N, C-alpha and C positions, 0 to 999 in steps of 0.2 A: 041854632039848632037845639029844639026844647029836649025837656027830658024823655020825652015820649020816644021822639025820633031817634037819641041817643041809646035808648032801652032795646030799641028794634034793630039799630045797628049791632049793638052787643050780642044780641041774641042769633043773628045771624053771621056770626063768624065763620061760621064752616062753610058758607054758599060760594064765595070764592075758592075755593078749594075744591068744592066739589064742580065748579063749572071748568075749573082748569082740567080736572079728570076727565070730564066728559069732552071735552075739546080734543086731548091727546087718545082718549080711546076711540072718537070717530075719525082723528087723522090716521089713525092704524088701520080700523076695521074697514071704512068704506073704499078706500082705494084697492087693498086686496080682495074686497067680496066683489067689486065690478070686475076687476083681473080675474077672477078665478071665473066666472060666468063668461065674460066674454071669451076670455082664452079655450073655455070647453068650445064653447059655440064655433068659435073659428078654427079650433082643430078637427071638429068634426065636418064641419064643410069643407074645408081643404085637405082633409086626411093626412095631417101632420101630425099626429098624437106623439107625444105629449109636448112638440117643441113650441108651438105659439102660448100654449098654457102656461109653460116654466117660463118663459121670456117674459111673458105679461105681468107673472108673481112677482118677478125679480125686480122688474121696472116699478111696480107697486108698491116693494119693499123700500125702495132708493126713496120714492116718494113719500112715503111715511116717516122715513127718518127725516127728510127735509121739514116737514112741517114739524115734526117734535122738535128739532133743533131751533127753528124760527121760533116757536112757542115759549120754549124754554128759554131762550134768550131774552124774550120780551119780559117774561117773568120776573128772571134775575134782575134786569136795568130796573122794573118797579120794585122789587124789593131793595135795592139799592138805592133808590131815590126815597124812598119812603125811610130809610137808616138815616140819612143824611139829613133827612127833615124833620127828625126828632133831637 
């Protein structure tokens, strides 16, 4: 790695953190937004307000928690691996 590549790597130290933040934010927002729209549609179609809406929102919340847990465990392992290499 030459000096220019090292400099670019040091200048973008925040990039990995930003990507992690975006992945976690998306893993929360996407399932919940989908569940909200689908739940509203199904409740109107089957006249079951707010039962389907609430059930799908709860399921989306659980899915979001699972995604967050998996991502955080992956990042923890990467940090531990980097710590052992130093």
